[in-house]
N, C-alpha and C positions, 0 to 999 in steps of 0.2 A: 607813095609808100607812107603808111601811117606809122608815126613814131609815138611810143608810149612815153610821155614826159614824167618828170619827177612827181608832179602834183597828182597825176593819175595813179602812179605806182603807190603813193602814200595812201590813197583811198582803199587799197586792198589790205590794209592793216598788217604791215610787215612784221610788227611785234608778235602777232598771233602766229604768223607763218614761222618766224624764227623760233618761237617757243615749241611749236609742233616738231620742227626739225631737231631741236635740242633734245626733246623727250625721246623721239624715236631713235636718234643716234645714240643717246645714252644707253638705251635698252640693247641695241645691236652690239655696241662695244662692250657692254656687260657680258653678253654671251661670248664675245671674242676673247675677253681678258680672263674669264674664269678658266678657260682652257690653259692659258699661260701660267696661272697660279697653280692649277692642278698639276701641270707638267713639272713645275719646280718642286712641288711638295709630295705628290702621290704617284704619278703615272710611272715613274721609274720602277717602283716595286709592283704596281698593279698589272702593268702590261709588258714589262721587260725584266722579270725577276731572275732570269738565268744569267744576266749580265752583271759585271762588277758595278759598284756604286757609281763610279765616274762614267762608265760606258752606258749605264742605265739613264743617268742624267742627260748625257749627250743624245741618246735615243729619244728621250722624252722631249727634249728641246727640238729635235729634228721633226717630230710630229707637230710641234707648235709651228715650225717653219713651213710645213707643206701647205698651209693655208695661203701663204703668200704666192704659191705657184698658181693657184686657182683664182686669186684676186684679179690679175689682169684679164683672165677670161671672162670673169664676171663684169669687169669694167667695159669690155668690148660688147658683150651681149646686152647688158642693161643700158649701156650707152647708145647702142644702135636703136633700141626701142624707145629709150627716153628722148632721143632726138627726133624720132619719127612719130610716136603716138602720145608722148607726154611724160613729164617728170613724175607726176603724182602716182600713176599706175605702177611705175617701177619701184617707187618707194614702198608702196604697200606690199608688193610681191617679195621684195628683198627682206622685209621684216618677217613675213610668214616663213620664208625658206630658212632664215637664220634661226628662228625659234624652234622650228621642227628639227633642225640639225642638232641644236643644243640639247633638247630634250632626249634625242636619240643617244647622244653621248652618255647621258645619265643612266641609260638603260643597258649599255653594252656590258656583257659579262667580262670578267677579268681573264687574264692568261691562264690562271689556275683552273678556271671553269671550262673554257673552250679552246685553249691553246693558241696557236698562231692566228686563228680567225679573230681573236680579240684585238691585237694591234692593227690588223688589216681593216676591221670595221671602224676602229678609232681614226685611222688615216682617212678613210672615205668620208666619215662624218665631218672631219676637220676640213677636207677639201670643199665640202658643201658649205661650210661656214665661210670659208675664204671667198667662194663664189658669190655669196650673198653680200658680204662686206664690200666686194668689188664694185657692186652697183649702188651701195648705200651712200658712200661719202659724196659722190658727184651729185646725186639727186638731192640730198639733204642740203648741201651747200648751195646748189643752183636755186632751189626753191626760196632760200633765205635771201641770197644775193639778188636774184632777178625780181623780187618783190620790193627791194629796198631803194630808197633815194640814192642817187649817184654818189653824193658826198658822204654817205654813211655805209657804204658797201662792205668795208672791212669790219665795221662793228656788227652788222647783222650777219655777215658771213662767219663771224667768230662764234656764234651761238652753236652751230653744229660742231665746231671745233671744241667748244666747252663741253659738248656731250661726251667727248673722249675721256677726259678726266672724271666726268660724272659716272660714266660706265665703269671706270676703274674703281671709283669709290664704292659703287654697288658690289662689284666683284670682290674687293678687299674686305668689305663689311660682311659679305656672305661667308667668306672663308674664316674670318675672325670668329664668327658665331659657330661655325663648324669645329674650329679649333678648341672650343670649350668642351667638346666630347673627349673621352679617353682616346689616346693615340690609336689603339687597336680598332676602335669603332670608326675613327676617321678613315683609316686605311681600308676597312672592310666595306663600309657603306656610306659614311658621313659625307665623303667628297661628292657623292651623287646629288645631294640635296640642292646645291646652287644651280646645277644644270636643270633639274626638274622644275625649279622655281621659275625658270624662264617662261613657262607656259602662261603664268599669270601676268608677267611683265609684258609679254607680247600682246595680250588682250588689251592692256592699257594703251600701248603704243598704237594699236590698230584704231582704237576709239579716237585718239587724238588726230592721227594722220588722215582718217577718212573725212574729217571736217575741214580740211585745208583745200582751197581752190587752186586750180592749175596756175603755173607760172605765166604772167602776162607777156613776157618776152617770147616764150614758146608759142603762145596764142598769136602773137604778132608774126612770127616766122611762118606759122601755118596759114594765117590769113593772106600773107604775101606769097604763098606758094614757093617758099625757099627751103623746104624740107629736103635734106640730102638723101639720095637713094641708098648710099652705103657710107655712113658717116666715118667709119674707120678708114676707108680708102681716101676720103676727102682729107682727113687729118694727116695721113701718111704722105699724101701728095703735096699738100699746101701748108701744113703746120708742123713740119719736122723740127724746125728751130724752136718753136714754142714748146714742143713735146720734150725736147732735150733739156731746155731750161727748167721746165716744170718738174722734171724728174730730179735733176741735180740740186735744185733749190732746197729740197727737203732733208738733205743729209744732216744738217745741224740740229734739226728737231727730232728726227727719228732715231738715230743711233743712240744718243744719250738717254732718251725716254725708254727705249726697250732694254738698255742695259740696266737702268735703275728699277724698272717695274717687273722684269722677268729674271734676268741673270742674278741680280743681287739677292733675290729670294732664296737662291741656292748657295751663292757665294758667301753671304753674310753668316748664316749658321755654320756652314761647313768649314770655312777658312778663317773666319774672324770670331766665331763663338758667340755671335749675336743671336738672341732668341727670335724665332719666327714671328712671335707676337709683337716684339719691339719693331721689327721691320715693317710688318703689316700695318701696325698703328701709325707709324711715321709716314708711310705712303698714303694712308687714309687721310691724315690731317693735311698733308701737302697737297693732295688732290682736291680736297674740299676747298682749300684756298685757291687752287688753280682754276676751279670753276669760276671764281670771281675775277682772278687776275687775267685770264684770257680776254674777256670783253673789255677790261680796262686797258690792256695793252693795245687792243685793236682800235680804241679811240685815239690813241697816240699815233697809230699807223695811218688813220684817216687824215691826221693833221700833217705828218711829215712824209707820208708815202710808204707803201708796203715794202718797196725795195730797200729803202734805208732802214726800216724797222728790222727786216730780216738780216741785213748786214750787221747792224748793231747787236742784235740778239745772238748772232753766231759768234761774234767776238767775245761777248760776255760768256757764252757757254764754254768756249775754249779756255777762258781765263779761270773758270771755277771747277774745271774737270779734276785737277789734282787736289785742290782743297776738299772737294767732295769725298774722294777716296781716303784722304787723310782723316777727315772727320769720322767717316764710317769705321776706319780701323781702330779708333779709340774704343768702340763698343759701348760708349756711354749713351744712354737713351736720348738725352737732350742734344748731343752732338749728331746723333743719327738723324733726328728730326730736322736739325738745321741743314744737314747735308741734303736731305730730301727737298727741303724748301728751296735751297739754292738751285737745284736742277729742275724740279718739277714745277713748283709754284712760280718761280721767277724765270728760269731758263726756258722751260717749255712754253710759258706764256709769250715771251718776247720773240721766240723763234717760230711758234706754231700759229699764233693768232692771226698773222697777216697772210698765211699760206693760202687760205681759201680765196680772199679777194685777189691775191696776186696771180695764182694759177688759173682761176676761172677767167680772169681778165686777159689771158694770153690767147684765148680762142673766140671766134665769132659765134653768135648765138645758135646758128643752125647746126654746129657740131660741138657745142660747148659741153654737153653731157659726156660725149665720148672722149673728147680731147682732155678735159680736166680729169675725168675718171682714170683714163689710161695713164696719164702722167703721174697722178697720185699713187695708183696701185703699182706701177713699175718702180716708183720710188720706194715703196714698201718692199718689193722683191729685192732690190739692190741694197737697201740700207737697213730695213727693219728685220727681215727674216734671218739673215745670217748673224745679226748682232749678238744674241745670247750665245750662239754656238761659237763664234769667233772669240768672244770674251772668255768662255770656259777654256778654250785652247790657249789663250794668252795667259790666263791665270795659272794654268798648269805648267807652263814653260818658263815663266818669269816670276819675279817677286810680286807681281800684281799691280800695285798702285800706279807706278810711273807708266808702265806699258798700257794699262787700261785708260789712263788719262790721255796718253798720246793718241790712242785710237779715237777718242772723242774729239781731240784737237784736229786730227786729220779730216774727220767728217765735217767739222766746222769750216776748215780751210776750203773744202770743195765748194760749199755754199757761198762763201765770201768770193772765191775766184769766179764762179759763174755769174754771180750778180754784178761783180765789178766789170767783167767783160761785156755784160748785157746792160749797158747804161740806161737804155730805155726799153721798156716792155711794150709790145703792141697790145693795147687795151681796147677790146671790142665791146664797149657798153652800148 
């Protein structure tokens, strides 16, 4: 059996691969996040005008959440072919599918024009987005991790992770520009512009990704004829424990992130009187800093271990949950920005930076695309998708701050518990 050592891996320029993964992931998550922003700001009126404001918001967030239903399906399908024919091909296809779905959303007529067909088409396009994202994360992370030296896998694996806040920066910036239009024009047609702009971004992503070579670890699996016939069956038969750990590990990073970047866009203006531009600008600044803090946190994870980093990050996130909502409730711009920095720039970095290296390390190379993708996407179904919806319901039934902070703390407790019980992870490098 031929083993690819660290020196040989280094020769394939892991920095170039990590950059390509970062760019492509940022573009795909831009597409994914502009839907969440539009759901909070526009879709209630555009696609559910007959409902009350609260019901319209809930319905809009529900369309945001349906993508998480198709993400596991995308993980299984893309994972199957990624483990059988290669990581690179699947990454290119996922980018094309995501871009096409996003542009389609920008072209859908509103409820006022075509009635019930409008929200139906919106849901179908969102399902396609989710399917594409389902295959994106695993492929991007594996390309970065499997090209990297062993002692720097958390660092290189963090660059696709940094693509998530980068995508959110692009999405937030796009809607900040749209917000400069008069409100009636934003509602009528302005919201479509960020979706249509995806066509140009996808072209850039394609150019970058087509220049990347295939993962050396996949080539090694292929050379040694270890390709699994049905990767998902192999994962379910032999990697059930790893799958469960991979799913539950993500609670502390996903719940707070989606509360802040989706739910707060609606909660801040409606319940606290904070202007949308103040929230969007604060998220934008915090995410720009997060692009830098994620790789920095990952370097610490390489030194102390991904598991410890995730535990420490989860404890931090639980500790700042209530201060976040207290700062937000002041309505003061500087306080809102500080709140976003606490959760996004610091909290997201220390909980999310090590996820790629930890989760991919749970699975052997021959089923790693499938195992890591399914674990990550089911984590999204369990923790990300319902987060804005649950938060709306909590805020409607309580005074908000304490209950919402408790929701975040409970998610963090799940991650700490599973990592404490899982003292050593099976790492298949």
